[in-house]
N, C-alpha and C positions, 0 to 999 in steps of 0.2 A: 205699285211698280209692276213692271211686266217681267216675266221669267225669261231666262237665258235661252230657253228653246225657241223665243221669238227673236231671232238674230237680227242684226242690222242689215244683213242681206234680205232677209224676209221682209222687213220694213220697206226696203228699197223697191222690192218687187210690188208690194202692195201699194206704195205710192204711185209708181208708175202706172198702175192699172186702176188709179182712183177714178171714180165716177164724177168727172168735173163737170161744171155747168155748161150748158149749150154754148158752143162756139169757142170753148176754152181749151180745145185739143191742140192748139198751137202755141201754147206757152213755150218759150224756149227752154226753161228750167222748170218743168212741171213737178219735179220732185220736191220743190220748195213748198208747195201747197198740197195739204193732206185734206181729203174729204172726210166728212163726219161718219159716212157709212164704212169707209175703209179702216178708219180708226176703231170704229165699233167692232168691226170684224176680228181686229187685233185684241181689243180689251175683252170681248166676250169669250175669247178662247182660254183666258186666264182664270182658273178657279178663284173664287172670292177668298178662300182661306189663304191663299199665298200671295195676293197682291201687294201685301205690305212688306214682304221679304225682299231683301236687297240682292236680287238674282238676276238683274236686268241688263240687257244691251240696249234697251229702249227706255227712255225717260220722258214722261208727259210732265210739262210744267204749266201750272195755272198762275198766270201773272195777274192777279187780283187781290184785293185786301183780304186779310185773313177772315173777316166776317163773312164776306161773300163766298169765299171757298167753304167755310163752315156750312152755309146754307145749302150748298148743292154743288158738286164738282164731278168731273169725269173720274171714274173709278181707277184708283191707282195713281192719281196725279200728285205730284208734289206741289207746294206753294211757295211763292215768293212775292214780297211785296212790290207793287209798281215802281216805287221809288228806291227800293233797296240798294240799287247800284250806284245812286247819286251820293256825293260826298256832303254830309250834313254841315261840315265845318267850313265848306266853301262859300264865298259871297256870290258865286255865280250859280244860279239855280239849274240844276241838271248836271252840273260838272261831275265827271266821274270820280269814284274812289280810286285811291291808288291801285296799280295793277295787281300787287300782291294781295291786297285785300278782295280784289274781285276774283282772283283765281281761287282764294280760299272759299268764298261764296259759292263759286261754280261747283268746285269739288264737293262741297257739303250738300249740293243737290244730287249728288251721285254721277256727275257728268265726267267720264273719262275721255281721253281723245278719240276712242273709237265708239263712244256712245252716240246713238241716234237720239235726238232731241226733238220732241213735237211741242210747240208753244201755243198757248191760247189765252184769250182774256174775255171780257165781256163788252168790248168796244171795237169790234171789227178789226182788232189787230193793233190798235193804238198803242197799248202797253206792250204787248207781246213782241212787236216789231223792234222796239229798242233792244230787248233781249236777243232778238235774231241778229241785228246788226252787232251788237256787242260781242256775241259769240264768234261771229265771222271776223271782227276785227281783231279779236284775241286768238284767232287761228284755229277755231273749231270748224270743221268741214262737213258735219252731218247734223244740219239743223232745218227745221221747217215749221210752218204756221198751219194751224187747224183753220180751214176755210169757214168763216162765219162764227168761229168761236163758240162759247158756251150756248148762245141762243140758238144757233143751228143745231147743236147737239140735242138740246132739249126738244126743239120743234120737230126734229126727226123721230121723236119718241125714245131715244136712247136712255138708259138708266143713269142716275146719279147716285153718288154717296154723299152723305152728310158727316159733319163732325170736323174736328181740327186736324191738321197734319201733324200727328205725333209719331210717325214712324221714322226711325233714325237709320239712314243708310250706312253702309260700311264705309271706312275711310278711303277716299278717292283722291288722288293728287292730280290736280289739273295744272299743267305747265303752259302759261300763255306764250304764244308765238305771235306777237303783234304784226298786223299787216297794214303798213303805212298807206297803201293804196286805197284802203277803206276809210280813211280818216283825213280830215282837213282842219287846219288852224286859221285863225284870223289872218295871220300873215300869209299863209298859203293863198288865200283868197284875194288878199290885197296885191300881192305879186303878179297876179293874173288878171287884173281888172281890165287890161287891154288886149287880152288874148281872145279873139274871136271864136276860138274852138272851145273855150271854156264857159260853161254855162252855170250860173248860180240860180237856184230855185228856192224861193221863199214859200214855204207850204202853209203858212198861216192863214186864218180867214182873211179876206180882203180888207175888212175893217181895221185889223191890226197892221196889216201891211202899209195901209195907207197913212196910219199915224206915225210910222217910221220904218225905213228899211234901208238895206244896202243899196246905194244909187244904181247899180247895174244888175241887180236881182230882179228875176221874173216872178210874179206871184201865180202860183198854181196850187190851190189849196188841196190838202191831202184828202179831205173827205170825197173829192171827186174820183178817187180810186175805187169806191165802192158802190155796190148796188144798194137799194133801200134796205134790203134784209142784212146788210153788214157783210155780205160776201164780196170777194173781189170781183171787179168787172171781168168779162171774158176777155181772152187774150186779144181777140180782134178789136173790141171796144177800148181796151186799155191802151193798146198801141196806137190806134187811131187818135185817141185823146191826146197822148203826148206829142206824136209827130205832127199834129195840127198846130201845136204850139212851139214847134222848132226843137222839141227834145228829141234828138235822134241818136241812134246808137254809136255814131262816129265822133260824138262830142264828149268833151271831159266834163262830167257833171258833178256838181256839189249841191247837196240839199241841206237846208237849215230850217228851223222854226223858232220857237221861243226858248225851248230847253232840251232839244234833243229827243223828244218823243215822237210828235207828228212827223218830223223829218225822216225818221227811220221807217215810217210807214211808206213814204215815197221810195226811199231806198230799197225797201223790200219790193215794191211793185216794179221798179226798174230792174232789179236783179231777177225777178220772175220772168220778165221780158228778155232777159239775156243781155242787158246793156253791160258792156265790158268795163267801162270807166265811170263808176259812180261811187261816191264817197259821202259821208256825212260830217258836217260841221257841228258836233253835238253840243258845243257850249252856246252856239247860235246866238239869237238876238239878246239873250240875257247878258252875254259878254259885250257883243259889238254895240248894242244900244247904249250902254253907259261909258264906252271908252272914248275919252276927249280926243284921241289921236286917230280916230277911225272915221271915214266920211258917212254921213247919213243923209237921207232924203225923206220927204214926206209929201203927202198930197197937198197940203197947205202951203208947202214951200214951193210947189210947182215943179 
């Protein structure tokens, strides 16, 4: 954990000054993406003997399995399982736990309303972006992703810690304030199937899309948001990619995948570009694909 002397304002300044990849200086919301060097500057300023103390206005969250975290993580980072927020009792893969459970889980990570949160994983943001979307959906306004995740951190030569996450933060109350404009349901999508200004994006691999999809959904795989090293495309490249496919800021955009993970990555990419109307259908194809009353299409069906 990071000490209170590294305030939310300090992190905001650091993020705004981050050394982003070439061509990335025109992200509309650059504060949503933190470079490894800027985060390292913050972490390195914290004496090792106080990293585990609950004294922080900044919380780093490692969204990887506990075993991966134990093998090596960013100093002071807390850990949460990639699927911890999913409801294990739901027949819909990826369906979220009840809001009260999620709020308790977020509070247990030491995240208060004013806390700056930096998320990372080992898959280019595949898992971390769902936590990004979830925190925004639940009303948290200070959250960002580490560009390139743990791989970029290690490749840059920054130190890691090993061992389990056994630090216990103080009690924090997180009161959710759900933001409907960040969330879509199957009914919401169905009601807008003839609205030319509403664009549904299926971010799954093309093979899965062709096996079955929402008839009016466009297939734009989430992996196209990334460079080969798992960092985000530059702002110019990312914007050109989406606009060439008709994904423009004036449209009302909803993204989905199989279970709410990959869709959140594209949600993050569009938020990074400043798209004002973007939401996630987190129950995604896991729900739509088995519903008898919802229309489906496939490559075989033509």
